[in-house]
N, C-alpha and C positions, 0 to 999 in steps of 0.2 A: 599792464603790459608785461611781457617777458623780456628779460635781458640776460646776457652772458657776462659774468663779472668774476674777477679774481677776488676771492674771499680770504685767502691765506696763501703763503708761498706754496707753489705746486698744487694749488687747488682752484679750479674754475667751476662755478655753479650757475645753474639757471635760476634766476630770481624773479619774483613778481614785484613790479614797481608801479607807482601811479603813472598814468598818462600825463603828458604835459598839460598843465591846467590853464584855463582862461584862453583868451584869444592869443594868437601868435603875435610876436613882436612886429612892429610896423615895418622893419627892414628885413624880416626873417621869412622863411618858409617852414611850414610844418610838413614833414615828409614821412610817409609810410615806407619803411625800409623794405626793399625787395631782395637785395643781395649784398653780401659783405665778403670781401676777400680776406684770407688769413695769410700773414707773412711772418718772416723771421723775427721782426720786432715784437709781434704779439707773443710768439713763443718765448722770446727772451724775458718779456714782462711776466708771463705766466709762470716760468720756471725760476724766476729770481735772478737771472743773469743781469737783468735791468730792474731797477727799483721803481715800482709804480708810485705815483704821487701820493696815493693814499689807498687804504683798503676799506671797503670793497672798491674795486676799480673796474669800470666797464671798458671792454676791449673793442677793437675794430676801428680802422682808419681808412679802409678802402670800400666806400659805401655807394650803392646805387639805390634810388628810391623813386617814389611817385608823389608828386605834390598833392597834399590833402587840404592845405589852407594857405592862402597868400596874405602876407602882412599888408596892412592898409597903405603903407608908403612904398610898397614894392611894385615895380612895373616889369613887364616882359615875361611874366610867368602866369600860367593858368593851372587851375586844378586839373589833375590828370597828367601833366607833363612828367616825363621821366627825366631824372637829373642825376648827375654824378656829383658827389659832395667832396669838395676840396677840404681836407682836414687841417691844413696849415693856414690859420687865419692871421693875416698880417695887418699892421696898423695903418699903413699908407701915409704916415706922417714923419717917421724917422728919416735920417739922412740916407740910409740904405734904400728904403722904400721909394724915396723921391728920385733916386738914381735908377730905379727899376731892378734893384738887386734885393728883391723881397726875401730871398732865402736867408739873408743876414739880418732880417728885421729884429730890432732890439726888444720888441714887445710881442713877439709871435706867440699865438696860442696854438695848441696842437691837440686836436681831438683824438682820444684813444691812446695817446702816448705820454704827453707831458702835462697838460693843463686842463683839458676838457674831457668829460665822459665820451666814450667812443660810440660807434654806430651799430654795435651788436644789440640793438633794441628794436622793438616793433615800430616805434615812432620816435622821431627826433625833431627838434627845432634847430635850424641852421641859417646863418646869414645868407641872404639871397645872392650877395655879391660873390659868394664862394660856392655857388651852385651852377652847374653847367648843363644846359639842356642836351638831351640825347635824342637821336633819331628813334621814333617809337618802334620801328621794326628791328632794331639792333637786339640780338639775343643777349640775355642777361650774362651768360658765361663769357661773352666777349666784352660786354660793357663793364663788367666788374674789374677789368684790367686797366681802366683809364688811369687811375692814380699811380700804380706801379709803372705803367708805360710812360707817364710823364717824367718819372725819375730817370728811366733809362734813356728816353729820347733827349732830355735836357742835358744829360752827361755827354751824349754824342754831339749835340749842338755846341756845347761849350768847348769841345775838343777842337772844333774849327777845321773840319775836313774839307778837302778841295776836290774830291772825287777820284784821285789818282793813287791813293795810299793802299798799302797792304795792311789790313786790319786784323788783329787777333783779339778775340774775346776770351778772357779767362773765367771759367766757370759757366756751367749751363743749368744753374738754378733759374728761378723765375726772372731775376734781373738780367742774367746772361742771355736767356732765350728771348726776352723782350728786346734786348739790345740787338740780337741777331735779326729779329723781325724788322727793326728800325733800319738797320744797315742794308738789308736786302731790299727794302722799299726805296732806299736811296741809290740802288744800283750796284751795291757792293756784293761780293761773295766772300764773306769774312771767314777766317780760320777760327777754330775753337779748340781750347785745351780744357778737357774735363775728364777726371779719372773714372767717373761712374759710367758704366757701359750704356745703361738705359738713357741717361740724360744726353750722353754723347750721340747716341743714335737719333734721338729726337732733334738735336741741334742740326745734324746732317739732313734729316728730313725737312727741316725748315729752311735749308739753303746754305748751311755752313760747310766748311771743309775741315777735316781733322788736321790739327797742327802736329807735325812730327819734327822736333828740333833737329837741325842740321840737314834736313831734307826739303823743307819748305822755304820759300823766300823769307828773308829777315823782315819781320814786321816793322812798319813805320809807326803804327799806332796800336796801342793796347788799351782795351777797355777792361779794367779789372773789376769784374762783378763777383769774384769769388770771396773776397774778404778774408783770405787765409794767407799767411806769409809764404807757405810752400808754393802757391800758385805762381807768384811773380819770381820767386827764387829759382823755379824750375826752368824758366825761359829767358832770364835776364841776359845770359851769355849769348843768346841767339837773336838779340834785337839789333835793328839797324842803328848806326850812329844817329844821334839827335832824335831818337824815337820819342814820341809823345805818349805818356801814360796817364790815363784818367782813372782815378780810383772811385768806384761807386760802392763796392762792398766794404763793410766796416769790421774792424777787429781791434782788440786792445793789445795785441802782440805787436812787436816791432815789424816794420816793413821787411819783406823777404828778399831784400837786395842790399848788398854792401855799398857803402859810400864809394869804395874803389870802383865798382862797376858803374855806379851812377856817374861818377866824374869822368872815368875813362871813356865812356860812351856818350857823355854829355846829354844824358837823358833829361827830358822835361816832364816833371811829375806834378800833377794837380789833383785836388780832390773835387768831387762834384756832390753837393749836398742838396737834396730835394729838388726844387725847381722854382721858377719865378712866376709870380701871380700877375695877371691872369693868363699870360700867353701860353705857358707850357701845358696846363691842363686843357685849355681850348684846342691847342694843336694836337694833343693826344686824342681827343674826341674825333677830330678830323682824320687822324692817322688810322684809327680803328676801322674806318670804312674800307681801308686797303689791306689790312692784315688779318688773317684768321687766328686771332689770339686764343680762341676757344680750344685750339689744338694742344695748348699746354695746361688746360684745366682738368682737374680730376672730376669725378662724379659729384653732383650736388649733395651737400650735407644739409640736414635739418638742424634747426637751432639746438634741439636736444642732443645732437651728436657732438656739440662743441666741447663739453667737458672731457669726453673720451679722447678727442683729438689732442687736447693739450696734456692729457695724462699719458699720451703715447700708446693708447689702446685702440683696438679696432672698433669703430662705431658699430652699433647694432643696425640691423636693417630697418629702414624708416617705414612710417605708416603711409596710408594713402594720402596723397596730396589733396589740396583743396580743388574744387571744381575748376576746370580749365587749365590745370597744371599737369604736365606730362609726368606719369609715375617715374620715379628714379630707380635705377638698378641698385642692387646691393652694393654698399660701399666697399671698395677694394683699396689696398695699399699700393700706390704708384709713386715712388719717391721722386720720379722725374717730373711730376706735374704739380701745378699750384692748386691748393685747396680753397674752396669757397662755400659759403652758406647761402642756400636759397631760403629766404625768410618766409616764402609762401607755403612751404611744406607744412602739412598739418601735424600737430602734436596733441597729446591728450589734454593739455592744460592751456591750449592757445586761447587767447582772448581777442575779440574783435575790438577795433577802435571805435569809440563812441564820441 
């Protein structure tokens, strides 16, 4: 089978690897991958901003697939089911897991990021407990948003909104846009702060309002999906007293607000890391029935396009897809949308699963 792997810093290659051998584990599913999202974490690993656990390292932690084989001890799944793969595999035994705070699991495994090979492969085996069935009619470009939507929606859940607040989303990348989707679904009309004109326009199209400091109501709640110090620093003087700030975007720089401002306004700041198993992934699947997440997705990439994407180059035009798959348009650069790989697209060296 073919995989996308980091083979050296700043180098991603398409490699031929053996298919999983033997019968699938009793509690696992063997999954034929259909779609994989690409996010900033993948970019960080590929470029060396984050250190892969080893080289080569298989990328991809936002995966959608079709069940090809069901483990002998697994119930509730059938061959042909479409599933979203939850990449964070928690132990269920530590003190945090027993409290339902699985995001702090002391033995957490992380596919594609920390401990396990990722989903950019034609076939993967995955624990059935961390697979979530999808409606068969859901389009792949919507379904592939399940995992990042779980991150955004759980951050909003943890913020503890009561329906009356003025909410500001900082940043209109994928996490910011998915946060806007979630807030709009809850009845909010959030504000957005985003310097990129294309992203800002897309956020407005999805139901947000542009935040103008000094002219808009002082926000009670901030969802910081930008992950850059300048974002919070630009608005901190315009926040309501006791404003709640939930940080989703990550950055190694210092927070863009002084302790003076934090203390004087008595701001409440918390971080939100991934999500809790199994509730947040399951709720994200349900939420996708309500929101047109495909509006933030770029054109489908073929697996062969992946090295060019991570090299910052324009992918070449893809070949004819397999039977039953709609031909894709020529790939274009749209910085305001999320990239994804359609694993069904035909390539010269594609291998069928046996």
